[in-house]
SERO-858790 format. One record per residue (C-alpha): residue number from 1; residue in three letters; x, y, z. Coordinates in steps of 0.001 Angstrom, whole numbers. Layout:
N
i, aa, xx, yy, zz
NUM, Ala, X, Y, Z
...
//
This chain:
312
i, aa, xx, yy, zz
1, Met, 353087, 17126, 248635
2, Ala, 355414, 14046, 248954
3, Val, 354203, 10595, 249924
4, Gly, 356354, 10785, 252957
5, Gly, 353811, 13346, 254274
6, Phe, 351085, 10633, 253927
7, Val, 353301, 8140, 255907
8, Gly, 353578, 10765, 258649
9, Val, 349924, 11623, 258735
10, Phe, 348654, 7955, 258775
11, Gly, 351617, 6599, 260775
12, Gly, 353023, 3074, 260399
13, Ser, 355503, 2009, 257762
14, Gly, 355755, 2804, 254080
15, Thr, 355187, -1023, 253527
16, Ala, 351812, -932, 255225
17, Leu, 350722, 2293, 253536
18, Gly, 351868, 994, 250102
19, Ala, 349887, -2152, 250676
20, Ala, 346832, -226, 251737
21, Leu, 347030, 2083, 248733
22, Ala, 347519, -811, 246262
23, Val, 344370, -2562, 247680
24, Leu, 342561, 693, 247256
25, Ala, 343913, 938, 243661
26, Ala, 342864, -2611, 242804
27, Leu, 339389, -2032, 244135
28, Gly, 339172, 1250, 242113
29, Phe, 340092, -434, 238814
30, Ala, 337736, -3306, 239548
31, Gly, 334901, -844, 240156
32, Gln, 335726, 858, 236764
33, Tyr, 335324, -2541, 234926
34, Leu, 331836, -3119, 236478
35, Cys, 330569, 404, 235955
36, Ile, 331615, 286, 232220
37, Arg, 330042, -3201, 231822
38, Ile, 326702, -1828, 233096
39, Gly, 327012, 1439, 231166
40, Thr, 327950, 81, 227827
41, Asp, 325010, -2445, 227924
42, Asp, 322783, 433, 226690
43, Gly, 325445, 2977, 225903
44, Thr, 328487, 3291, 223618
45, Val, 332179, 2972, 224086
46, Thr, 332691, 6444, 222576
47, Asp, 330497, 8075, 225328
48, Ala, 332151, 6024, 227940
49, Val, 335725, 7064, 227114
50, Leu, 334666, 10658, 226805
51, Ile, 332944, 10876, 230192
52, Thr, 335497, 8819, 231993
53, Leu, 338356, 10905, 230677
54, Leu, 336573, 14085, 231455
55, Thr, 335850, 12936, 235039
56, Asn, 339598, 12095, 235438
57, Val, 340523, 15630, 234318
58, Val, 337949, 17294, 236546
59, Leu, 339115, 15383, 239618
60, Leu, 342937, 15672, 239117
61, Val, 343694, 19086, 237484
62, Pro, 342119, 21155, 240247
63, Ala, 343771, 18988, 242820
64, Val, 347252, 19595, 241264
65, Val, 346617, 23306, 241111
66, Val, 345632, 23416, 244883
67, Leu, 348291, 21115, 246038
68, Tyr, 351105, 22572, 244034
69, Trp, 350294, 26148, 243922
70, Gly, 353335, 28173, 243613
71, Glu, 355301, 25241, 242100
72, Leu, 353268, 24923, 238933
73, Gly, 356039, 26361, 236734
74, Thr, 358576, 23877, 237851
75, Leu, 356564, 20619, 237953
76, Tyr, 357570, 19532, 234364
77, Thr, 360638, 19635, 232297
78, Ala, 360131, 19429, 228610
79, Glu, 361189, 15761, 228553
80, Ala, 358900, 14956, 231506
81, Ala, 355858, 16801, 229880
82, Ala, 356502, 14878, 226584
83, Ala, 356726, 11515, 228349
84, Phe, 353457, 12115, 230253
85, Val, 351764, 13267, 227106
86, Gly, 352943, 10007, 225500
87, Ala, 351690, 7915, 228401
88, Gly, 348311, 9694, 228039
89, Leu, 347925, 9075, 224232
90, Val, 348976, 5515, 224585
91, Gly, 347318, 4493, 227880
92, Ala, 344603, 6903, 228871
93, Phe, 343328, 7288, 225317
94, Gly, 344263, 4165, 223208
95, Ala, 344279, 1465, 225972
96, Arg, 341094, 2797, 227369
97, Ile, 339176, 2501, 224068
98, Ala, 340502, -981, 223462
99, Met, 339632, -2068, 227152
100, Tyr, 336126, -676, 227016
101, Arg, 335382, -2292, 223717
102, Gly, 336499, -5555, 225204
103, Ile, 334245, -5155, 228223
104, Gln, 331400, -4465, 225940
105, Ser, 332221, -7463, 223714
106, Ile, 333187, -10237, 226128
107, Gly, 332501, -8886, 229532
108, Ala, 334466, -7333, 232463
109, Ser, 335307, -10682, 234030
110, Arg, 336935, -11876, 230796
111, Thr, 338544, -8669, 229804
112, Ala, 340247, -7938, 233092
113, Pro, 342511, -11057, 233179
114, Val, 343653, -10648, 229665
115, Val, 344485, -6891, 230276
116, Ala, 346478, -8065, 233328
117, Ser, 348909, -9704, 230917
118, Asn, 350272, -6227, 230187
119, Ala, 353332, -7244, 232326
120, Leu, 354339, -9681, 229713
121, Phe, 354368, -6868, 227033
122, Ala, 356038, -4569, 229440
123, Thr, 358856, -7038, 229875
124, Gly, 359231, -7423, 226075
125, Phe, 359555, -3625, 225605
126, Ala, 361974, -3476, 228465
127, Thr, 364028, -6082, 226806
128, Val, 364032, -4309, 223355
129, Phe, 364372, -626, 224452
130, Leu, 365932, -879, 227901
131, Asp, 368463, -3750, 227096
132, Glu, 367107, -5916, 229978
133, Arg, 367546, -9761, 229909
134, Val, 364807, -12300, 229841
135, Thr, 365466, -14977, 232623
136, Ala, 364059, -18390, 233184
137, Val, 361666, -16971, 235643
138, His, 360396, -14475, 232904
139, Leu, 359764, -17415, 230607
140, Leu, 357841, -19358, 233256
141, Gly, 355635, -16302, 233859
142, Ile, 355193, -15777, 230078
143, Leu, 354236, -19410, 229629
144, Leu, 351601, -19154, 232461
145, Val, 350115, -16043, 230817
146, Val, 349914, -17636, 227357
147, Val, 348308, -20796, 228793
148, Gly, 345895, -18725, 230838
149, Val, 344744, -16561, 227931
150, Ala, 344343, -19593, 225713
151, Ala, 342152, -21219, 228329
152, Leu, 340103, -18166, 228872
153, Ser, 339617, -17811, 225171
154, Trp, 338381, -21469, 224982
155, Glu, 336007, -20740, 227918
156, Thr, 334658, -17590, 226514
157, Ala, 333792, -19349, 223232
158, Glu, 331883, -22107, 225213
159, Ala, 330136, -19690, 227680
160, Asp, 329145, -16851, 225249
161, Ala, 326307, -17795, 223164
162, Thr, 326793, -14672, 220871
163, Ile, 330127, -15986, 219668
164, Thr, 329372, -18248, 216779
165, Ser, 332538, -18220, 214898
166, Arg, 336302, -18259, 215400
167, Arg, 336392, -14808, 213851
168, Ala, 333919, -13471, 216413
169, Leu, 335999, -14973, 219241
170, Ile, 339245, -13440, 217957
171, Ala, 337721, -10012, 217501
172, Gly, 336345, -10200, 221119
173, Ile, 339730, -11277, 222647
174, Ala, 341695, -8909, 220387
175, Tyr, 340399, -5816, 222176
176, Pro, 341860, -6611, 225706
177, Ile, 345047, -8053, 224145
178, Leu, 345453, -4551, 222338
179, Ala, 344691, -2896, 225651
180, Ala, 347269, -4908, 227453
181, Leu, 349894, -4179, 224720
182, Leu, 349286, -437, 225040
183, Ile, 349345, -589, 228905
184, Gly, 352672, -2401, 228665
185, Ile, 354119, 584, 226702
186, Glu, 352776, 3090, 229130
187, Pro, 355201, 2547, 232049
188, Ile, 358175, 3328, 229704
189, Phe, 356731, 6905, 229314
190, Leu, 355773, 7116, 232992
191, Ser, 359262, 6056, 234214
192, Ile, 360919, 8730, 232047
193, Gly, 358641, 11419, 233432
194, Leu, 358902, 10368, 237105
195, Ala, 362694, 9938, 236791
196, Asp, 362821, 13567, 235704
197, Gly, 361516, 14776, 239001
198, Thr, 357874, 15206, 238390
199, Pro, 355551, 14098, 241340
200, Ala, 353208, 11278, 240653
201, Ile, 349818, 13290, 240943
202, Pro, 350856, 16102, 238564
203, Gly, 352242, 13528, 236108
204, Leu, 348993, 11656, 236186
205, Ala, 347047, 14838, 235663
206, Leu, 348991, 15675, 232605
207, Met, 348704, 12180, 231378
208, Val, 344811, 12066, 231527
209, Thr, 344599, 15576, 230071
210, Ala, 346622, 14497, 227093
211, Gly, 344514, 11480, 226781
212, Phe, 341289, 13621, 226930
213, Val, 342676, 16118, 224299
214, Gly, 343871, 13056, 222118
215, Phe, 340331, 11640, 222388
216, Leu, 338612, 14984, 221442
217, Ser, 340906, 15106, 218436
218, Tyr, 339997, 11551, 217352
219, Trp, 336324, 12263, 217965
220, Ala, 336443, 15404, 215866
221, Val, 338175, 13635, 212877
222, Cys, 335921, 10519, 212993
223, Gly, 332717, 12380, 213599
224, Ser, 331408, 9527, 215937
225, Pro, 327975, 10387, 217007
226, Thr, 327230, 10800, 220766
227, Ser, 324050, 9773, 222683
228, Ile, 324918, 11530, 225925
229, Arg, 321996, 12841, 227812
230, Phe, 322791, 14009, 231314
231, Gly, 319634, 12656, 232797
232, Asp, 320404, 9263, 231495
233, Ser, 321561, 6649, 234104
234, Thr, 324305, 5388, 231721
235, Val, 326150, 8781, 232063
236, Trp, 326391, 8418, 235813
237, Trp, 327798, 4911, 235342
238, Tyr, 330517, 6274, 233199
239, Val, 331064, 9139, 235907
240, Ala, 331333, 6448, 238488
241, Ala, 333942, 4523, 236299
242, Gly, 335895, 7796, 235876
243, Val, 335878, 8182, 239723
244, Ala, 336892, 4617, 240233
245, Ser, 339687, 4804, 237718
246, Thr, 340963, 7956, 239315
247, Val, 341062, 6313, 242590
248, Gly, 342864, 3352, 241037
249, Phe, 345545, 5490, 239289
250, Val, 346248, 7665, 242365
251, Gly, 346451, 4661, 244699
252, Tyr, 348776, 2731, 242328
253, Leu, 351194, 5615, 241878
254, Leu, 351279, 6648, 245473
255, Gly, 351574, 3102, 246568
256, Leu, 354648, 2756, 244332
257, Glu, 356085, 5942, 245870
258, Ala, 355306, 4875, 249481
259, Ser, 356546, 1278, 249149
260, Thr, 358206, -963, 246733
261, Val, 357220, -2884, 243480
262, Val, 357372, -6250, 245433
263, Val, 354709, -5056, 247915
264, Val, 352451, -3185, 245460
265, Val, 352479, -5277, 242223
266, Pro, 351190, -8696, 243759
267, Ile, 348326, -6830, 245270
268, Met, 347497, -4924, 242078
269, Gln, 347486, -8259, 240115
270, Thr, 344608, -9450, 242234
271, Asn, 342411, -6871, 240322
272, Pro, 341123, -9531, 237828
273, Leu, 340028, -11711, 240698
274, Met, 338323, -8901, 242368
275, Val, 336439, -8203, 239120
276, Leu, 335326, -11845, 239022
277, Val, 334026, -11782, 242565
278, Leu, 332272, -8479, 242167
279, Ser, 330749, -9479, 238803
280, Ala, 329348, -12717, 240345
281, Leu, 328025, -10904, 243278
282, Phe, 326549, -7705, 241690
283, Leu, 326087, -8243, 237907
284, Pro, 323107, -10096, 236439
285, Ala, 323916, -13446, 234646
286, Arg, 322956, -12025, 231235
287, Leu, 325820, -9554, 231504
288, Glu, 328475, -11727, 233150
289, Ala, 328438, -15620, 233252
290, Val, 331241, -16369, 235806
291, Thr, 332238, -19891, 235584
292, Trp, 334924, -22147, 237371
293, Lys, 336798, -22436, 234123
294, Leu, 336974, -18678, 233950
295, Leu, 338115, -18427, 237516
296, Gly, 340828, -21104, 236890
297, Ser, 342015, -19231, 233674
298, Ala, 342164, -15933, 235411
299, Cys, 344166, -17323, 238393
300, Val, 346779, -18921, 235944
301, Ile, 346976, -15506, 234138
302, Val, 347387, -13490, 237441
303, Val, 350120, -15799, 238705
304, Gly, 352034, -15572, 235412
305, Ala, 351663, -11691, 235141
306, Thr, 352821, -11546, 238817
307, Val, 355899, -13604, 238143
308, Val, 356758, -11543, 235085
309, Ala, 356220, -8275, 236884
310, Leu, 358336, -9221, 239940
311, Ala, 361012, -10814, 237922
312, Gly, 361503, -7660, 236011
//
């Protein structure tokens, strides 16, 4: 099913549909942050990654079978399949572990803005591997991101009483920076897979399946213990995070298919600000201390990441 079908069903222009899908995606990703913050307060990151990835697979794979029945054998070329598997191992698996550890360590409202700096890393990889040039506009955006992350790090050290040393601060900030780095690599794989003709939803389904299998392999090798009990409320927070992240991914990719990067990316970059607002409204202060300094730092990062993404 092509996105053009969605435009026809809902009416209006591709721009309006793309904007609406981008808003839905940003809200979905923001919801994921909050659910993980609550769940990992008593639970573990290992359980969070396992349940959220499993939820992604359960929601997406049957949908692809139903929507593309009769076309399943032609959805993926060998190159596209390899690209989506790569995206799953780097993004759905690697970046998710780093992001969830960041949320657990320094909170959702501080992790989200740093992860949004992935546009900076994506630009760097595009320059190295795709021979793209860095312009003055890119440099301005990069400078804003660096300044914003530095300010957020300073604010985190001041606001979080559990951070008692520079080493603890670096450890806390390192997780979302690693997540941003890995998410910056992910679009290179996705662009290869989509350019080879695979529709967005089947590509996404293969990506999360590869991430899930990769995590199971990691889990088996490391022998990490699990505390999953399906009557436990933390499990349902992880399931909710999986549903929210699925909504985010689907909205984002369909938004890009329905409209343009210029429409979708600025809306998606508001995600950290949504996380800040929702954290202030719905999370207790012991989990998230939202300050004006944090809001200012997040705004600088969001503006810088948006400039970098649109300049690319």
